[in-house]
C-alpha positions in Angstrom: 58.2 0.9 -93.5 58.6 3.7 -91.0 61.2 6.4 -91.4 63.9 4.2 -90.0 66.3 2.1 -92.1 64.9 -1.4 -92.6 67.0 -4.3 -91.1 67.9 -7.2 -93.2 69.1 -10.3 -91.5 71.2 -13.0 -93.4 71.5 -16.2 -91.7 74.6 -17.8 -93.1 78.0 -16.4 -93.7 78.9 -18.6 -96.6 79.2 -17.7 -100.2 75.3 -17.5 -100.7 74.8 -15.2 -97.8 77.8 -13.0 -98.9 76.6 -12.7 -102.5 73.1 -11.8 -101.2 74.6 -8.9 -99.2 76.7 -8.0 -102.2 73.6 -7.8 -104.4 71.8 -5.7 -101.9 74.8 -3.2 -101.7 75.0 -3.1 -105.6 71.3 -2.1 -105.6 72.2 0.7 -103.1 69.6 -0.4 -100.8 69.3 1.8 -97.8 69.2 -0.7 -95.0 71.2 -2.2 -92.2 72.4 -5.6 -93.1 73.5 -8.2 -90.5 75.2 -11.5 -91.4 75.1 -14.3 -88.8 77.6 -17.1 -89.1 78.1 -19.9 -86.7 81.7 -20.3 -87.6 84.3 -17.7 -86.4 85.7 -17.2 -89.9 84.6 -14.8 -92.7 83.4 -16.2 -96.0 85.9 -18.6 -97.6 86.3 -20.7 -100.6 84.8 -24.1 -99.4 85.6 -26.1 -102.6 89.2 -25.1 -101.8 89.2 -27.2 -98.6 89.8 -30.4 -100.6 91.3 -29.2 -103.9 95.0 -29.0 -103.0 97.6 -29.7 -100.5 98.8 -26.8 -98.2 102.4 -27.0 -97.0 103.1 -26.4 -93.4 103.9 -22.7 -93.0 107.2 -21.6 -91.3 106.6 -20.3 -88.8 103.3 -22.1 -88.3 100.2 -19.9 -88.8 96.7 -19.9 -90.0 97.6 -20.3 -93.7 94.5 -22.3 -94.6 92.2 -19.6 -93.5 94.3 -16.9 -95.2 94.7 -18.8 -98.4 90.9 -19.5 -98.7 89.4 -16.3 -97.5 87.2 -14.5 -100.0 87.7 -10.8 -99.8 84.5 -8.7 -99.4 84.2 -4.9 -99.6 83.7 -3.3 -96.3 80.6 -1.2 -95.9 79.2 0.6 -92.8 75.7 -0.7 -93.6 77.0 -4.3 -93.2 77.6 -6.0 -89.8 79.3 -9.4 -89.4 78.0 -11.4 -86.4 80.5 -14.3 -86.5 80.5 -17.1 -84.0 76.9 -16.4 -83.5 74.3 -19.2 -84.1 70.7 -18.6 -84.7 68.9 -21.1 -82.4 65.2 -20.3 -83.3 63.2 -18.0 -85.5 59.7 -16.6 -85.1 58.8 -15.6 -88.6 55.4 -14.1 -87.4 57.1 -11.7 -85.0 60.2 -11.3 -87.3 62.5 -12.2 -84.5 65.7 -14.4 -84.3 66.8 -15.9 -81.1 70.7 -16.0 -80.9 73.1 -18.3 -79.2 74.4 -15.3 -77.3 71.0 -14.9 -75.6 70.2 -11.8 -77.7 67.3 -11.4 -80.0 67.5 -9.7 -83.4 64.4 -8.0 -84.9 64.4 -8.0 -88.7 62.2 -6.6 -91.4 63.5 -8.9 -94.1 65.2 -12.3 -93.7 67.5 -14.2 -96.1 68.0 -17.9 -95.2 71.4 -19.0 -96.3 72.2 -21.5 -93.5 73.5 -24.2 -95.9 74.0 -27.9 -94.9 76.0 -29.9 -92.5 77.7 -33.4 -93.1 75.5 -36.3 -92.5 77.1 -38.7 -90.1 76.7 -42.6 -89.5 75.0 -41.9 -86.2 72.1 -40.2 -88.3 71.6 -43.3 -90.4 69.7 -46.4 -89.0 71.3 -48.7 -91.5 75.0 -47.7 -90.5 77.3 -48.2 -87.7 79.4 -45.6 -86.0 81.9 -47.5 -84.0 84.9 -45.4 -85.1 86.0 -42.0 -83.8 85.4 -39.9 -87.0 85.8 -36.5 -88.5 83.5 -34.8 -91.0 84.4 -31.8 -93.1 81.9 -29.3 -91.8 84.1 -26.2 -91.9 87.5 -24.5 -92.0 88.5 -25.9 -88.6 87.7 -29.5 -89.5 89.7 -29.0 -92.8 92.6 -27.7 -90.8 92.6 -30.8 -88.6 92.4 -33.1 -91.7 95.2 -31.3 -93.5 97.4 -31.5 -90.5 96.8 -35.2 -90.2 97.3 -36.0 -93.9 100.3 -33.7 -93.9 101.8 -35.8 -91.1 101.4 -39.0 -93.3 98.6 -40.5 -91.1 96.8 -43.4 -92.7 93.2 -42.4 -93.6 89.9 -44.4 -94.0 87.3 -42.4 -95.9 83.6 -43.4 -95.8 81.7 -42.4 -98.9 82.3 -42.0 -102.6 80.9 -38.6 -103.6 82.8 -35.4 -104.6 84.1 -34.6 -101.3 85.1 -38.3 -100.5 87.0 -38.6 -103.8 88.7 -35.2 -103.5 89.8 -36.2 -100.1 91.1 -39.5 -101.2 93.1 -37.8 -104.0 94.4 -35.2 -101.6 95.5 -37.9 -99.1 97.4 -39.7 -101.7 99.1 -36.6 -102.7 100.1 -35.9 -99.2 101.7 -39.5 -99.3 99.1 -41.3 -97.1 97.8 -44.8 -97.4 94.0 -44.6 -98.1 91.1 -47.0 -97.8 87.6 -45.9 -99.2 84.4 -47.6 -97.8 81.2 -47.4 -99.8 78.3 -49.6 -98.5 75.5 -48.5 -100.8 77.1 -47.9 -104.3 79.4 -49.7 -106.8 81.7 -46.7 -107.0 82.1 -42.8 -107.2 79.2 -40.7 -108.2 76.8 -43.6 -108.9 73.8 -41.6 -107.8 74.4 -38.9 -110.4 76.0 -40.8 -113.3 74.8 -44.4 -113.0 76.6 -47.8 -112.4 78.7 -48.1 -115.6 80.5 -44.7 -115.2 80.7 -45.3 -111.4 82.4 -48.7 -112.0 84.8 -47.0 -114.3 85.7 -44.3 -111.8 86.1 -46.9 -109.2 88.8 -48.6 -111.3 90.5 -45.2 -111.8 90.6 -44.6 -108.1 92.1 -48.1 -107.4 94.7 -47.7 -110.1 95.9 -44.6 -108.2 96.6 -46.5 -105.1 93.4 -46.4 -103.1 91.8 -49.6 -101.6 88.1 -49.2 -102.4 85.8 -51.6 -100.6 82.1 -51.9 -101.3 79.0 -53.8 -100.1 79.5 -56.3 -97.4 83.3 -55.8 -97.1 82.8 -52.1 -96.5 79.9 -52.7 -94.0 81.9 -55.2 -91.9 84.7 -52.7 -91.6 82.4 -50.0 -90.5 80.7 -52.1 -87.9 83.6 -54.4 -86.6 87.3 -53.3 -86.5 88.2 -57.0 -86.2 86.4 -58.1 -89.3 88.3 -59.5 -92.4 86.7 -58.5 -95.7 85.1 -61.6 -97.2 85.7 -62.7 -100.8 83.1 -63.0 -103.4 81.8 -59.9 -105.1 84.6 -57.7 -103.7 87.3 -60.0 -105.0 91.0 -59.4 -104.2 90.3 -57.2 -101.1 89.5 -60.5 -99.2 93.4 -61.2 -99.4 94.0 -58.2 -97.0 93.6 -58.0 -93.4 91.4 -55.2 -91.9 92.8 -52.2 -93.8 91.2 -49.7 -91.2 92.9 -51.3 -88.2 95.2 -48.8 -86.3 94.4 -46.0 -88.8 94.9 -42.5 -87.3 92.4 -40.5 -89.4 88.9 -41.7 -90.1 86.8 -39.3 -92.2 83.1 -39.5 -93.1 81.8 -37.9 -96.3 78.3 -39.6 -96.8 76.2 -36.6 -97.8 74.7 -33.7 -96.1 71.7 -32.5 -94.1 70.1 -29.1 -94.5 70.3 -26.9 -91.5 66.6 -26.1 -91.0 65.9 -27.1 -87.3 66.0 -23.5 -86.2 63.0 -22.7 -88.6 60.7 -25.4 -87.2 57.4 -24.3 -85.8 56.8 -21.6 -88.5 54.7 -23.7 -90.9 57.3 -24.0 -93.6 57.9 -26.8 -96.0 61.2 -28.1 -94.6 61.1 -31.7 -96.1 64.3 -31.1 -98.0 65.7 -27.7 -97.3 63.5 -24.6 -97.5 61.0 -24.3 -100.3 61.2 -21.2 -102.3 59.5 -19.9 -105.5 61.5 -19.0 -108.8 62.5 -15.6 -107.1 63.9 -17.4 -104.0 61.0 -16.1 -101.9 59.4 -18.5 -99.2 55.8 -19.1 -100.1 53.5 -17.5 -97.6 56.2 -15.3 -96.2 56.5 -12.0 -98.1 59.6 -10.9 -96.3 61.6 -14.2 -96.1 64.0 -15.5 -98.8 66.4 -18.4 -99.1 69.4 -19.2 -101.1 72.3 -21.6 -101.5 72.5 -25.2 -100.7 69.5 -24.9 -98.4 67.1 -23.6 -101.1 64.6 -25.9 -102.9 63.3 -24.1 -106.0 61.4 -24.7 -109.1 63.7 -26.9 -111.4 64.1 -25.3 -114.8 65.0 -28.7 -116.1 61.9 -30.6 -114.9 58.5 -29.0 -115.4 56.7 -29.0 -112.0 59.6 -30.4 -110.2 61.7 -28.9 -107.5 65.5 -29.2 -107.0 68.1 -28.4 -104.3 71.7 -28.1 -105.6 74.7 -28.3 -103.3 77.2 -26.8 -106.0 79.3 -23.7 -105.4 78.1 -21.9 -108.5 74.5 -22.6 -107.4 75.2 -20.9 -104.1 76.7 -17.8 -105.9 73.8 -17.5 -108.3 70.9 -18.0 -106.0 72.6 -15.8 -103.4 72.7 -13.0 -105.9 69.1 -13.6 -107.0 68.0 -13.6 -103.4 69.5 -10.2 -102.8 68.1 -8.8 -105.9 64.7 -10.0 -105.1 65.0 -8.5 -101.5 65.9 -5.2 -103.3 62.9 -5.4 -105.5 60.6 -6.2 -102.6 61.8 -3.0 -100.9 61.0 -0.8 -103.9 64.4 -0.7 -105.5 65.1 -1.3 -109.2 66.8 -4.5 -109.7 67.2 -7.5 -112.2 65.0 -9.8 -110.1 64.6 -12.4 -112.9 63.4 -15.9 -112.3 65.9 -18.7 -111.5 67.3 -20.0 -114.7 70.2 -22.0 -113.2 72.2 -24.2 -115.6 73.6 -27.0 -113.5 77.3 -27.7 -113.9 80.0 -28.9 -111.8 83.7 -29.8 -112.2 86.1 -31.8 -110.0 89.6 -33.3 -110.3 90.3 -36.9 -109.0 93.9 -38.1 -109.3 94.5 -35.7 -112.2 91.4 -36.8 -114.0 89.2 -33.7 -114.8 85.5 -34.5 -114.5 83.0 -32.1 -115.8 79.1 -32.6 -115.5 76.5 -30.4 -117.0 72.8 -30.6 -117.1 71.0 -33.3 -115.1 72.2 -36.8 -116.0 70.3 -38.4 -113.2 67.1 -37.5 -115.1 68.0 -39.6 -118.0 66.8 -42.9 -119.3 69.7 -43.7 -121.7 73.2 -42.6 -122.3 75.6 -42.6 -125.3 79.5 -42.7 -125.3 80.2 -40.0 -128.0 84.0 -40.1 -127.9 86.5 -42.4 -126.0 86.4 -45.4 -123.8 85.1 -45.7 -120.2 88.1 -48.1 -119.5 90.5 -45.3 -120.4 88.9 -42.1 -118.9 92.3 -40.4 -118.6 92.5 -40.6 -122.5 89.3 -38.6 -122.8 85.7 -39.9 -122.8 82.6 -37.8 -123.7 79.1 -39.1 -122.7 75.6 -37.7 -123.4 72.6 -38.5 -121.5 69.0 -38.6 -123.0 65.5 -38.6 -121.7 62.9 -39.6 -124.3 65.6 -39.0 -126.9 66.2 -35.4 -125.7 69.7 -34.6 -124.3 69.5 -33.7 -120.6 73.2 -34.0 -119.6 76.8 -34.1 -120.7 79.8 -35.7 -118.9 83.4 -35.1 -120.0 86.4 -36.8 -118.4 89.9 -36.3 -119.4 93.5 -35.7 -118.2 93.9 -33.3 -121.2 91.6 -31.3 -123.5 91.2 -33.9 -126.4 87.4 -33.4 -126.9 87.0 -30.1 -125.2 85.7 -28.3 -128.4 83.1 -30.9 -128.9 82.1 -30.7 -125.2 81.6 -27.0 -125.6 79.3 -27.6 -128.6 77.3 -30.2 -126.7 76.9 -27.6 -123.8 75.6 -25.0 -126.2 73.1 -27.4 -127.6 72.1 -28.5 -124.1 71.4 -25.0 -122.9 69.0 -24.5 -125.8 66.8 -27.6 -124.9 
């Protein structure tokens, strides 16, 4: 470096970008830090977008943004460039080309651009005949909450975390809800398997949601006039098209890493941005990545790579990336290797669902306590691979088996 302060560019104003900046400031790095965010809002609590209802303020105001904003310490070394998209990057020349027409020359880059919702129009096996809304950010969430608060009927496509939380939220607002899932038997099947997914589908329907799968769901997606057939989907065939005339149509069918702006730089962008255990991009000494977009060595699968889209992962990898940047600039920092312990929790119609480890790596499962037919009464499940525990799931409306769950977590961490 020359005598001037180094310039650090952080692309992404979400929690991963913020925590990377926090780590740099805590390491007392003498540098200029610019955070670029496509949204006009400062960092906010994204999980909170679907966790609870928000009553209409009186007088009306930006309550959602205010409630969810994450306070960050102001620092003269830190500049927020909100409402500014990074269109392209030249990693060789260390230059970012911005949506404003400006360029930004950096010395070190942190990629924390996250992901965006996948849409039906991006899938060759799906239809997109409905005007739909995805939950990409705070403005989308405001629109959805306004619609649900008004009691609009809702059709939700998908059965993952966001879809289930939205369904639970919509019912709490007093809306009639239909969920459509063309590829799975029920919620979280890709992570937890068919048996648990089927049990969760029953739980969702018991709480007032019409849940259509397979052919029934596909026909409603592709033809508003279709009536669900009988057969595998059973009683839904008795109902006319439940999506007809609905005011709110929401898609929550997964996500796509925001990597297009990095193309042409020789990076592995096959599933996000590949990094090493210190969040550094291979072959680019001054480029790091963190959060949902980062694909790093999986501590749970020797030789494998993983990309996690969980809030805690974004926080942890953001901090690690910031410390690694500080270390690369010659500052003392705890730049340890990634040792992330995967865990996530959600609540669907009052049912608390806690998932730890990597159940999807398993080849068998065991119900340790409880009954899948009564998840609200508590059910504790372990997942094994070659007789070694790799995951734990605990579902309950109370805390009946919480102590045992904690014991299993401690055992899981030592494997």
